[in-house]
C-alpha positions as CSV (number, residue, x, y, z in Angstrom):
1,M,-10.1,32.0,37.6
2,S,-12.7,34.5,36.5
3,A,-13.4,35.3,32.8
4,F,-12.5,38.9,33.5
5,A,-9.2,38.1,35.1
6,E,-8.3,35.8,32.2
7,A,-9.3,38.4,29.6
8,M,-7.1,41.0,31.4
9,R,-4.2,38.6,31.4
10,E,-4.7,38.0,27.7
11,R,-4.9,41.7,27.0
12,V,-1.6,42.2,28.8
13,R,0.0,39.3,26.8
14,A,-1.2,40.6,23.5
15,A,0.0,44.1,24.3
16,R,3.4,42.8,25.2
17,A,3.6,40.8,22.0
18,S,2.5,43.8,19.9
19,L,5.2,46.0,21.6
20,A,7.9,43.4,21.0
21,A,6.8,43.1,17.3
22,A,6.8,46.8,16.8
23,R,10.2,47.2,18.3
24,Q,11.6,44.3,16.3
25,A,10.3,46.0,13.2
26,G,11.7,49.3,14.2
27,D,8.3,51.0,14.0
28,A,8.4,53.8,16.6
29,Y,4.8,54.8,16.1
30,A,3.4,51.2,16.5
31,A,5.7,50.8,19.6
32,A,4.3,53.9,21.2
33,I,0.7,52.8,20.6
34,A,1.5,49.3,21.9
35,E,3.2,50.7,25.0
36,D,0.2,52.9,25.7
37,E,-2.0,49.8,25.4
38,L,0.3,47.8,27.7
39,D,0.3,50.6,30.3
40,D,-3.5,50.8,30.2
41,A,-4.0,47.0,30.4
42,L,-1.6,46.8,33.4
43,R,-3.3,49.8,35.1
44,L,-6.7,48.1,34.8
45,A,-5.4,44.8,35.9
46,R,-3.9,46.3,39.1
47,A,-7.0,48.4,39.7
48,H,-9.0,45.2,39.8
49,G,-6.6,43.0,41.7
50,V,-5.6,40.9,38.7
51,T,-2.1,39.5,38.8
52,T,-0.4,39.3,35.4
53,D,2.4,37.1,34.1
54,P,5.9,38.6,34.7
55,P,7.3,40.4,31.8
56,P,9.9,38.7,29.6
57,S,13.4,39.6,30.6
58,S,15.0,39.4,27.3
59,G,16.2,42.4,25.2
60,P,18.1,45.5,26.1
61,R,15.0,47.5,27.2
62,A,12.9,44.9,28.9
63,C,13.1,46.5,32.2
64,E,11.9,49.9,30.8
65,V,8.8,48.5,29.1
66,H,6.9,47.2,32.1
67,K,6.1,49.6,34.9
68,D,4.1,47.1,36.9
69,R,7.0,46.0,39.1
């Protein structure tokens, strides 16, 4: 596994964690920022052929968060 691919996977994981934390806290602004970061990280990963971990499937909006499927 390349260092770039692992860095992209970590960026996606971190963005997902930030989004979950913001939603848990009820912080709409932080959630919007985290969602933009997640979208950007997933876009870059796809553009470079990097597969990412599947999104967690818990919570009422889990299917709305991840547009990579």
